[in-house]
C-alpha positions as CSV (number, residue, x, y, z in Angstrom):
1,M,100.8,101.8,115.7
2,A,103.0,104.5,114.3
3,A,105.5,102.0,112.9
4,S,102.7,99.9,111.4
5,T,101.2,103.0,109.7
6,S,104.7,103.9,108.3
7,R,105.2,100.4,106.9
8,N,101.7,100.4,105.3
9,V,102.5,103.7,103.6
10,I,105.9,102.5,102.4
11,F,104.5,99.2,101.1
12,A,101.8,101.0,99.2
13,A,104.4,103.3,97.5
14,L,106.7,100.3,96.8
15,A,104.1,98.3,95.0
16,G,103.0,101.3,92.9
17,N,106.5,102.5,92.0
18,T,107.7,99.0,91.0
19,A,104.9,98.5,88.5
20,I,105.2,102.1,87.2
21,A,109.0,101.9,86.8
22,V,108.9,98.7,84.7
23,T,106.1,100.2,82.5
24,K,107.9,103.5,82.1
25,F,111.2,101.9,81.1
26,G,109.4,99.9,78.4
27,A,107.6,102.9,77.1
28,A,110.8,105.0,77.1
29,L,112.7,102.4,75.1
30,F,109.8,102.0,72.7
31,T,109.1,105.7,72.0
32,G,112.5,107.3,72.6
33,S,111.0,110.0,74.8
34,A,113.5,111.8,77.1
35,A,110.8,112.9,79.5
36,M,109.5,109.3,79.8
37,M,113.1,108.0,80.4
38,S,113.4,110.6,83.2
39,E,110.1,109.5,84.7
40,A,111.3,105.9,84.5
41,I,114.5,106.8,86.3
42,H,112.5,108.7,88.9
43,S,110.2,105.7,89.6
44,A,113.2,103.4,89.8
45,V,114.9,105.7,92.4
46,D,111.6,105.9,94.3
47,T,111.3,102.1,94.4
48,G,114.9,101.8,95.8
49,N,114.1,104.5,98.3
50,Q,111.1,102.6,99.7
51,I,113.3,99.6,100.1
52,I,115.9,101.7,102.0
53,L,113.2,103.1,104.2
54,L,112.0,99.6,105.1
55,I,115.6,98.7,105.9
56,G,115.8,101.8,108.1
57,L,112.7,100.9,110.0
58,K,113.9,97.3,110.6
59,R,117.4,98.4,111.8
60,A,115.9,101.2,114.0
61,A,113.7,98.7,115.8
62,R,116.7,96.7,117.1
63,P,117.1,96.7,120.9
64,A,119.8,98.6,122.7
65,T,123.3,97.0,123.0
66,E,126.4,97.7,125.0
67,L,127.8,99.5,122.0
68,H,124.6,101.4,121.3
69,P,123.1,101.9,124.8
70,F,120.4,104.3,123.6
71,G,119.2,101.9,120.9
72,H,119.3,102.2,117.1
73,G,116.4,104.6,116.5
74,L,118.7,107.2,114.9
75,Q,119.4,104.8,112.1
76,L,115.9,105.6,110.7
77,Y,117.0,109.3,110.3
78,F,120.2,108.2,108.7
79,Y,118.5,106.1,106.1
80,T,116.0,108.9,105.4
81,F,119.0,111.2,104.7
82,V,120.4,108.5,102.3
83,V,117.0,108.6,100.5
84,A,117.4,112.4,100.0
85,V,120.9,111.9,98.6
86,L,119.7,109.3,96.2
87,I,116.8,111.4,95.0
88,F,119.3,114.1,94.1
89,G,122.2,112.1,92.9
90,L,120.3,109.5,90.8
91,G,117.0,111.1,90.1
92,A,117.7,114.8,89.7
93,V,121.1,114.7,88.2
94,L,120.4,111.9,85.7
95,S,117.1,113.5,84.6
96,I,118.7,116.9,84.0
97,T,121.7,115.4,82.2
98,H,119.5,113.3,80.0
99,G,117.2,116.3,79.3
100,L,120.2,118.5,78.3
101,E,121.5,115.9,76.0
102,R,118.1,115.7,74.2
103,I,117.9,119.5,74.0
104,R,121.3,119.5,72.2
105,A,120.2,116.7,69.9
106,P,116.4,116.6,69.7
107,E,114.7,113.6,68.2
108,P,111.0,113.2,67.5
109,I,109.0,110.9,69.7
110,E,107.8,107.7,68.1
111,N,104.3,106.4,68.9
112,P,103.5,109.1,71.4
113,W,100.2,107.4,72.2
114,V,102.1,104.9,74.2
115,N,103.5,107.7,76.4
116,Y,100.0,109.0,77.0
117,L,98.7,105.6,78.0
118,V,101.6,104.9,80.4
119,L,101.6,108.4,81.9
120,G,97.8,108.2,82.5
121,L,98.2,104.8,84.3
122,A,101.1,106.2,86.2
123,V,99.0,109.1,87.4
124,L,96.4,106.7,88.6
125,F,98.8,104.4,90.5
126,E,100.8,107.3,92.0
127,G,97.5,109.0,93.0
128,V,96.6,105.9,95.0
129,S,99.9,105.8,96.8
130,W,99.8,109.6,97.3
131,F,96.3,109.3,98.9
132,V,97.5,106.6,101.3
133,A,100.5,108.7,102.4
134,L,98.3,111.9,102.7
135,R,95.8,110.1,104.9
136,A,98.5,108.9,107.2
137,F,100.1,112.3,107.3
138,N,96.8,114.1,108.0
139,Q,96.3,111.8,111.0
140,E,99.6,113.2,112.4
141,R,98.8,116.7,111.2
142,N,95.6,117.0,113.1
143,G,94.6,120.3,111.5
144,R,98.0,122.0,111.9
145,P,99.7,123.8,108.9
146,L,101.4,121.4,106.5
147,L,105.0,122.8,106.8
148,A,104.7,123.2,110.6
149,T,103.7,119.5,110.9
150,V,106.7,118.4,108.8
151,H,109.1,120.5,110.8
152,S,107.7,119.1,114.1
153,S,107.3,115.5,112.9
154,K,109.7,112.9,114.4
155,D,108.7,110.2,112.0
156,P,110.2,111.0,108.6
157,T,109.0,108.0,106.7
158,V,105.4,109.2,106.1
159,F,106.3,112.7,105.0
160,T,109.2,111.3,102.9
161,V,106.8,109.1,100.9
162,L,104.3,111.9,100.7
163,F,106.8,114.3,99.2
164,E,108.2,111.7,96.9
165,D,104.7,110.9,95.6
166,T,103.9,114.7,95.3
167,A,107.1,115.1,93.3
168,A,106.2,112.1,91.2
169,L,102.7,113.6,90.3
170,L,104.3,116.9,89.4
171,G,106.8,115.1,87.3
172,L,104.1,113.2,85.5
173,V,102.3,116.5,84.7
174,A,105.6,117.9,83.3
175,A,106.1,114.8,81.2
176,L,102.6,114.9,79.8
177,V,102.9,118.6,78.9
178,G,106.4,118.0,77.4
179,V,105.3,115.0,75.3
180,A,102.1,116.7,74.1
181,A,103.8,120.0,73.3
182,S,106.6,118.2,71.5
183,Q,104.0,116.4,69.3
184,L,101.5,119.3,68.7
185,L,104.1,122.0,68.1
186,D,106.5,119.6,66.3
187,M,109.3,120.8,68.6
188,P,111.2,117.7,69.9
189,V,113.3,120.0,72.1
190,L,110.4,120.4,74.4
191,D,110.6,116.8,75.4
192,G,114.1,117.4,76.6
193,A,113.0,120.5,78.4
194,A,110.4,118.5,80.3
195,S,113.1,116.1,81.4
196,V,115.1,119.0,82.9
197,V,111.9,120.3,84.7
198,I,111.4,116.8,86.2
199,G,115.1,116.9,87.4
200,V,114.6,120.3,89.0
201,I,111.4,119.1,90.8
202,L,113.4,116.1,92.2
203,A,116.3,118.4,93.2
204,L,114.0,120.6,95.2
205,T,112.4,117.6,96.8
206,A,115.7,116.1,97.7
207,G,116.9,119.4,99.2
208,F,113.8,119.7,101.4
209,L,114.1,116.1,102.6
210,A,117.8,116.5,103.3
211,I,117.2,119.6,105.5
212,E,114.5,117.8,107.5
213,S,116.3,114.5,108.0
214,Q,119.7,116.1,108.9
215,S,117.9,118.1,111.6
216,L,116.5,114.9,113.1
217,L,119.8,113.1,112.6
218,T,121.7,115.7,114.6
219,G,119.3,115.6,117.5
220,E,115.9,117.3,117.8
221,A,114.2,118.0,121.1
222,A,110.7,116.7,121.8
223,D,107.8,119.0,120.7
224,K,106.9,122.0,122.9
225,P,103.8,120.5,124.5
226,T,105.9,117.5,125.6
227,R,108.7,119.7,126.9
228,D,106.3,121.9,128.7
229,G,104.5,119.0,130.3
230,I,107.7,117.4,131.6
231,A,108.9,120.7,133.0
232,A,105.5,121.3,134.7
233,L,105.6,117.9,136.3
234,A,109.2,118.4,137.5
235,A,108.5,121.8,139.0
236,A,105.3,120.6,140.7
237,E,107.0,117.7,142.5
238,P,107.1,118.2,146.3
239,G,110.6,118.9,147.5
240,V,111.7,120.4,144.2
241,Q,112.6,124.1,144.8
242,H,113.7,124.9,141.3
243,L,113.8,123.3,137.9
244,N,117.3,124.2,136.7
245,D,117.2,122.6,133.3
246,A,115.1,120.1,131.2
247,R,116.6,118.7,128.1
248,T,115.0,116.2,125.7
249,M,116.2,114.5,122.5
250,H,114.5,112.1,120.1
251,F,116.4,108.8,119.5
252,G,113.6,107.8,117.1
253,P,110.0,108.6,116.4
254,N,108.8,106.9,119.7
255,E,111.9,107.2,121.9
256,I,112.7,110.3,123.9
257,L,115.7,110.9,126.2
258,V,115.0,113.2,129.1
259,A,117.7,114.8,131.3
260,L,116.6,117.0,134.3
261,S,118.6,119.2,136.6
262,L,116.6,119.8,139.8
263,D,117.3,121.9,142.9
264,F,115.9,119.9,145.8
265,D,115.0,121.2,149.3
266,D,118.2,121.0,151.4
267,A,116.1,119.7,154.3
268,L,115.3,116.5,152.5
269,S,117.2,113.4,153.3
270,A,118.9,111.3,150.6
271,G,116.1,108.7,150.9
272,E,113.4,111.4,150.5
273,V,115.2,112.7,147.4
274,E,115.3,109.2,145.9
275,A,111.6,108.8,146.6
276,A,110.8,112.1,144.9
277,V,112.8,111.1,141.9
278,G,110.9,107.8,141.7
279,R,107.5,109.6,141.9
280,L,108.6,112.1,139.3
281,E,109.8,109.4,136.9
282,R,106.5,107.4,137.2
283,A,104.5,110.6,136.6
284,I,106.4,111.6,133.5
285,R,106.3,108.1,132.0
286,A,102.5,107.9,132.6
287,A,101.9,111.3,131.0
288,H,104.4,110.8,128.1
289,P,104.9,107.1,127.2
290,Q,107.5,108.1,124.6
291,V,110.0,108.8,127.3
292,G,112.4,105.9,127.2
293,R,115.3,107.0,129.4
294,L,115.1,109.6,132.1
295,Y,118.0,111.0,134.1
296,V,117.7,113.3,137.1
297,E,120.6,115.4,138.4
298,A,120.3,116.9,141.9
299,Q,122.1,120.2,141.7
300,S,121.8,123.6,143.5
301,L,120.5,126.5,141.4
302,A,123.8,128.4,142.0
303,G,125.9,125.4,141.0
304,H,123.9,124.9,137.8
305,A,124.2,128.6,136.9
306,A,128.0,128.4,137.4
307,V,128.3,125.3,135.2
308,R,126.1,126.9,132.5
309,Q,128.2,130.1,132.6
310,A,131.4,128.1,132.3
311,V,130.1,126.1,129.4
312,L,129.0,129.3,127.6
313,A,132.4,130.8,128.2
314,G,134.1,127.8,126.6
315,G,136.5,127.3,129.5
316,G,136.7,123.5,129.1
317,P,136.3,120.7,131.7
318,A,138.7,122.3,134.2
319,A,136.9,125.6,134.2
320,L,133.6,123.7,134.7
321,V,134.8,122.1,137.9
322,D,136.6,125.2,139.2
323,D,133.6,127.5,138.7
324,V,131.2,125.2,140.6
325,P,130.8,126.5,144.2
326,G,131.4,123.9,146.8
327,P,129.9,123.6,150.3
328,P,130.6,126.5,152.7
329,G,134.1,126.2,154.2
330,A,135.2,123.5,151.8
331,T,138.6,123.6,150.1
332,K,138.6,123.2,146.4
333,T,140.8,120.5,144.8
334,P,142.2,121.6,141.5
335,F,140.8,119.5,138.6
336,N,143.5,117.6,136.6
337,P,142.2,116.6,133.2
338,A,145.0,114.0,132.9
C-alpha cells in the first residue's frame, strides 16, 4: 500500500511537471524573462527528479541476493539523495547564475501577458500535484507536527515530492511578483532578482532534503513506539532474565532489521532457549510486520556489559574478546587477529 501511494504521488507530480516545463520553456524563449527561464529549469529538474525516484522505487524492490543479503531497500534513500543534489546543482545554481547575469545586463520583458498566462496555469497544475502529495503525507502524519513527521518518516518519496511542489509554488509566486514588478515599475532588473530568489528557494529545499535523506542512507533506527514494543516483547518472554540490548535499522520504508542481546535463565536447556527464541520471533513479527530479519544473541548481562565497555574504550577486536568474562575456572585463550 505504501509503495503504491508513493508511486501515485510521483506519477501525479511527473505528469504535471512535464507539461509545465514544456510550457515554461516556450514562454521563456518567447518573452525573454529570466524568472520564467528559472522556473522552466526548475520544472525540468523536478521532472527528472520524479523519474529518478521511480527508478529508486523499482531498484529498491528487488529481492535480496548473495551480494546484497539484506536486499536493496537502501537504494531508495540513495536516489533520494541524488534528487537533492540535482535540485541544488541544476536548479538552484543555474537559476541564481541566470538571475545574476540578467541583473548585470537587464532587458525588458516582451509580451509579459504570456508569462502571466503560463504562470497562472502552472500554479493550477502544481497545486493539483501539491494537493495529492499533501493528502498522502497527511495520512502518514496522522495529526503529528509537520517537521516531526518528516524527521521520523522512513519513506522519503512522499515528503520529497511535497517539498518539491511547495518550492515550486513559492517559486511561481516569486516569478509572478518579479515579472509584474518589472513591468509596472519599468525595472527589468527585478526580473533577474526574482530568478535569484527562486534559486535560493531551491537551494534551501535541496539542503533540507539532503539532510533528511543522508540520515536515512546512513542507517536510521525504527521509530520509538516500534523500538519500545520490540523491547517490551523481548523482556516479557518467559526465560529471559534481562534485555541487554535491542538494535533496529531501516533497510527501506517497510524493512526493519532487528538485533537482540538477551540474558536467558541459566537453568534453561539449549532446546528451551531455542523454543523461547522461536516464540519471541513470532510475537515480534505479528506485532510489527515491518520486521524483516531478526537476530537473537544469547549473552550474559556481565558479558554484554564487558563487550560494551570495550567497544566504548576503542580497544579493537582483541580487547573485545579479552574483556569478555568466561565460565568460572576457564582459561582464556589469547585472541589472535591474524
